[in-house]
N, C-alpha and C positions, 0 to 999 in steps of 0.2 A: 811523784812529779806534778806539779801544777801544769796546768794547759794557757796558754796567754795569746795575744795576736796582737800585732801593733794596727792602728785604725788607718785604713787606706782613703785619703779623699783628694780628690782634684780640686775640684771649684766649690763644691756642696758638701760641709761638713756634716748639715745638719742631718742631710739625708743618710750618709754613711754611719753618723753616731747612730741614728734610729737603727737602721741593719746590724749594727754592731750590738746596740743593747738586746736583740732579739736573741743572738748569740748565747745570751746568759742561758736559756732554757736547754741549749744541748750543752752544757757542760764544762763554758768556759771560765775558768776561775780569775782571768785578770786582763787588761786593756791598757795598752801604751798610745800614747799621742807626741808625736814629733812635733819639733819645731825648728824650723830653719831661718827662712825672711819671708813666709807667705801671713798665712793667720797665727796667731799665737796659741800655744798649746793651753793654759790654764782655762781660758773662757769654755774650750769645747769639752776639757775635764770637768768644767761645771756642770755642763749640760748631762754630759754621761752620768754623773753622781744623782742626779735628780731623775734621769729614763731608767735607773739599773737599782737593783736592791743587795746584791751579793757581792758583785766584782771587785775586786781591786782595780783600783784606776791610777795610773801614774803619769807621769810625763819622760819620755824618750828623746831628746832630753831639753831641759831649758840649758841655755849657753851660762857659765858662771858670769860672765861679763856683763849680761844685759840688763841685770837686776843687782840693787845690792843684798850685801846676806840677810839684814832685816827682812828687806820684802822678801826673799826666796823663804824665809821662814813663815811669813804671813802669809805668802799663797799658799804653802802647804796645809800651814794650820787652817785655812779657811777652807781648803777642799776637803780636809779631814772633817772639819766639823759640818759640812753641808752632807757628805756622803756616811758620815756615821761609823767615822774610823777606818775609810777604806783606802786611804790614799798612800802615795808612794812618790818621793822626790827623787825623781831622775836627774841627775847632773851630770855635766860634761863639759870639755873647753871649745868644742865646737873648732874653728881653725880661723886662721888670720883671715881669711878672704871675707870670711863674713863677720866675723868681729870687727874688723877694722874697715872693712867698704861697709858694713849694712850700720852696724851699732855706733861706728866712728870712737871707738876705743881704742888704746894700744894692747896687741896682744902679747901679753909679759907672765912672768910666774905663773903658768898654770897650774902646776902641782901645790904651789906655796897655798895659792888661793885657794884652791879645792880644800885644801885642810884646814884652814882659816875658817872657811865658810861651815863646814860641818860643825866645827866649834860651837861658830856664832849660831846657827841654828838649832843646836840642842839646847843650848843656853837658853835661847830665846821660848823654846817650847817649855822649857821647865820653870819660865817665867820668873827667870833670873834677871836683876838689871844689867843691861848689854855693858860689859865693859870690855875693851880688847885693845891690845898695843903690839900691831904686827903691819901686815900690808894694809888691813883695815884698821883703823883707827877710832875707837867707841868709847867715849865721845870726841867727838873732832875736838881736837887740840885748839887753844884760842888763836895762836898764830895761822890758823887755816880757816878761820873762819869769823862768827862775831862773839865765840867766848861764852856763849848762853846754853851752848849743849850741856845735858848732865846725862848720867845711868838712866834709862828708862825699861822697865820691864813691859811685856806683852798685856796689853788694856785687857784685852779678851783671856780668855780662860780655854786652852786646847784639849781637844777631846782625849788627846794622847799626848803624854811628854816626850815621847820616843817615835818620831813618825819614821819610817823605813827611808834610808837613802840608799840608792841606788847609782853606781859611777859608768860614765860610758868609758872605757879605759882600754889601750892596745899597746903603749909603750912598757916595757918591764916595769920601770919606777913607778908608774900610774898604776900598773896591775898589783904591785906591792901595797902601795898604798890602799888601794881598795879591799884588798885583801886584808889589811889591818883594821881598816875604820869603816868600812860601808856595811849595811845589811846586803846589800848585793851588787853585783857586776854584770853588765850590760855589753859584752862583747859583740863585735861585728865580724862577717867574714867567718867564722868559727866553722873548723872543721872539726868535728871530734876526734877522726883516728889522727890526727896530727896537732891538735892543740896542747898535747903536754909536752912537746917538745918545744913550741914556743914560749909556753908560758907556765910549765910547772915549776920551774926555778922561782919564779916571781909570785907565784901563788903562795908556795911553802914560804918564803921568804917573809909575807905579809901576814900569813897563818899564823906564823910564830910569836908575834907581836900582839895579835888579837886579844881583844877583851873578850872574855868567855860569856860574858853577859848579852854581846851583840848575837850568838847562837851562831850556827854555820852559815857560811857564805851562801847566799842564792844566786846560784850562776842560770842566766836568763839566755838561751841561745835556741835557734831551731832556723827556720828559711821557707820558702815557699811550700806549699803542700798540695798534693793531689792524688786521688787515689783512685786505680781503675787499670783494667788490663788493656790500655791503650792511651795512656796518658805522658810518656815520655817525652813527648814531643814538647810539653809544655814546661820542661827544663829551661828552653830558650828564654824565659821570661827574666831568668836571672843575668843571663848575659849580659845586656845592656847596664842594669844596675852593677854588677861587678866591673863591669868597663868604666861605668861613670867614678865610683869611686878610688878603683887604684889607677886609672889614668887622669881623672879629671879634677879629683879633691886634694889639691894643692899643689906647690911647686915640684919640680925634681928638687929630689933630695930634703923633700919637708913635705912627704905624704905616708902617714901611716899607716895607710891602707896598702899601698904600694909595697912598702916593710915586710908586713905581715905574710904576705902572699909571695914575697923573696925567701922568707924565713920556714916558709911551709915547703919550699920547695921548686917553685915556679920562678925563680928570677928570671931567666931567659924571657918567661911570657910577659911576665909583669912591666919588664923594660919594653918589649914589643906593644903592649898595651896602650902604655903610657906617651910612646912616640906617635902611635897613631892618634890617640885621642885628641893630645896637644896640638897636633896639626890639623884638626878640625876632622880628620876622618873617622866619625863615631860607631861607622857599622861596622867598619873593619876593625876595630878598636874593641869591638864585642864580639867579633867572628873568632877573633885571637885568645878571647879565654878559653882556656883549655877543659875540653870535655871533663877530665877528671876534678876538676876545682867544681864545675858547674854540678856535678853528680855527690860529691861530698856536701855541698853546700846548700842542698834542698832533700824533701821529703817528698819525691814523686815517683811513683811506681805501683805494682799492685799491693795487695793488702799484704803479702808477706814480707815485700820489701820495704815497704813503709814500718811493719813491726820490726823488722830488723835495724833500720836508720833509727829509729825512737830508742832500742837498744844499746846503739852504738852512741848516741847523746848521753843517756843516762849512765851507760859505762865511763864515760868521760868525767863525770860529774855534775852535767846541766842536772839542775832542780827544778826549772822551770821551762817548759817547752813552748817557744814563742813561735808561733808558724804564720804565716799568711796564706790562707785557703783560697785555690783558685779553682774557676771553672761553673757552672752554673749554679750550684746548689753548696754552697759555702757552709752553710749549717749544717748539712750533712757531713761533709767532710769533718768538721770537728766534731761532732757527734762520733764519728767513726773513729777517730782519735781518740778522743776520751775513753771510749771502751778500751783501746790498747793500752792506754795508761792507767787504768783500774786494775 
């Protein structure tokens, strides 16, 4: 099992990246950088590539609507070249509030777009002339432009012709596509004890269609981390995050996180969290998050307890443990977890 973290930065990504780069010596194997509607991820990933030697570095995630498929391929290839073959391309649909409100493009056909983007990226990395006739049309037909476009292959030579693609997926059809086509899966609000009842069938359906050349699906999951005799109070940091996603990430009836928590068996609580959050009562929404949901989505407690949580994640199929270390000495926390994984 690999050990990973997601870069946490509020206003100063450079300081956060410098600190995270130092965690390489603690045994960290991979680091992810998110992109919402603040700083872009590839710029920070390029900085991390220069500051590290061994870490795999990836986006988690780049919204598929914010860049053309060719630019996504170029971005991943450039990062892979800078890092010496350590890049991972994490993609996701994001959501209509960001896609239409920030990027100003329609949020439509997310699964079909993702499937085509994967195909085009891999075509570009193989340095094949880009020709595609689907949602994305390459070259652009003459009736939609000047008619001067022609199939082009990547001008530079990628370090690898297969850069790992990871998909953020929660819905059954998306998870099935992920298990079929991607190198890795980035679930959110992953409860190892209940993941099988939510996604087991979808993962199995995708695995049945999977090309063996892709290798096993890398499942990346975990949560906030703290190890100690008196740290359980730190589980409360997960409450506002869960409330934000379950309550505020999407309108009623169009919130994938609410749907997942409902499928976990917390339907009444999910409805309550959403009602409170959408009415502006964010603290009350956080307080309404069930204790069991908080506990199962974190790795916070004494060393033996954390070791048991790691075993639960491993037994559920997780192959990369993605943690957010809490407390004054995150490097020590990561080193302790790394020892538990070895």
